Phi, psi and omega in degrees: 000116186260133172242130181255146187233112173272141186069040183289343179260006177266180193298312183286323188285325174295322169307312179297318185290320179296316180300317181293317174302326172294336183269002175094002177276105188236011167254098188230137170255117188263134187230142168183183184272346188244099176303316183295326176290320181287332173291329170298310181293325177302309187300309175302322177286329183296332181289325177274332180236065185297342180265000180287146184259097193241136169211159180254141174223130179289128181211146174242109184297348174274354184248100179312324183285314179289338177285316176301314178300320177290325183281336185298131176091343176283151168286324182217137169251121180255127186255117172242011179272171185186185004291139189299324185281341174282325182282328179063224191253020180301312179287322176295327173297318179295327184282330180295320182290323177274359180053053178233156175293159184226131175226128182238120182299349181227191169080166183222163189292117180229005181236161184300132181275351193289322181300337188277077181258331177253346185232166172262135166250110181243104186254164186062042179260060182228212181273306173214111009281162178131275188284324179298344172261324176297321182296314177299323176295329180287313183293326177292318175304316192290315201233005186227145161261349180207124179250135178256321183224151182221137169220127195230132172237125184234123179210144175225158161234112183199171177282138164272127168282166178298323183283323170296330181282325175290326176291313179311311188289323181306320186295342185263002174235352185260007180082355185286333179228115186257117172307140168074001190272159176208175177256126184220069188063022183148164178305131183229107182283148173056039178284329188239164170233158179288138176239141184249153175054047181264144176263111186250139172299138179070006173241147179285122188247176350291154182233168176254146175242120180246099186296139175204157169225120183255184185291320175305311182295322183292317178293329182287321173302322180290314185293322171278351184058045178297144166280317182225128178221125175221139187225141189228138160277130178251116178240128174284146179310132174164194181304316177307311183302316177297317180301319182292325176291337181269332193308320188293343178263009191241150166308149187297319178299315181293320182295324180291320181297317184290321176297319186292313184304313189295327180291324180292326181296320180288336175281345186291120188072008179239151185275136173289155173205168176219121185234131169228119186242120175217166189219120173254148177227136183177213182229147167230116184059039188056018166254140183293143190221138165231133178219140174247148177223134177242116174244131179233152173217165182284340188184159180297309188296319172307302182299316179293322177297319177296315181294321173294320179297316178299316174302322178291324175290327179291318177296316183286334185276357178079011182285351184238118183280161188298147191138183176245119195238153158262138190309304185298335180272334181267338189280144172290119189301310190287314179298327184282317172295335169292324180290317180299319172296344177277349176273170182276352189292327187259122181260340183218134165213091190247129174261142181221144179262059175200158175292161179299317186299337174272000178274144185244144174305117179220151176303313180285120174092356180238145181267000000 
């Protein structure tokens, strides 16, 4: 069963390849523009998985002919190239024409779902969107009969590639993420305020809390029938925060470059981390319940690659019916989190029978 991976020599692409190989999927067509870099990746991977059937194909995602040739013969096409907003549905259309399943580590549904009648297209199969939506669905399925409120804190210290920086900045201007908005039985603009110098459990403090409501959060609130939902980006003081504050006044290319440089400066002498801390309040068999969960990982690429690989596994296992889907809504939450925990991408997964404001900073269980 041949799986094609676009952008395979990039940080997310290579992490996805490793995660796929770790799941036992070892017939892979790796694609990208740089054949020399591709050959190096193949040699590196074969040392760890000597029996894997890996081969490189040079492909430019902006060239419809090489893209079509790459997709041909694959059972599934996984896209890890970007920026997602610039690519649009180009890779998805190549998969559709080749009659192959499609998984995208980024992106949101922006093309007609009706053509996907025989195959699956699953988008947003990364860290955010993706895991940030799947984790609360998993906790809701596991411990609740009704969820009334959700509070989510998401923070990381990691390098931004230029592609990731471009996509991140796009989310601030295309309407997919509204700053200061929250869910109050519906989208509520300017419901929250930015908070500075906050001490948060399991985050290196003091931190800044930047409230937002994106499309993933809105669909999650609708599906869970939340009364209250609030989401925060958690950013430690440093160069990234300054770069984000200046980004709106700069041309996109310069803003993305500054964000990348800022992330590297913030990483200097510091360990990368990803932390997702969330709390659900609701009912279980008519009894009031509060649950908090802490998920930690070593970096964005590893968690994005693991999430993409888990989505591929779910598609190939027939767990997602044909059509066009958003990953966090389509994936079976319990089975997918079990698969994610089998990877090395998750370093911490702690469940707590307490609200977040009762947690105390400890060495064990906090990053």
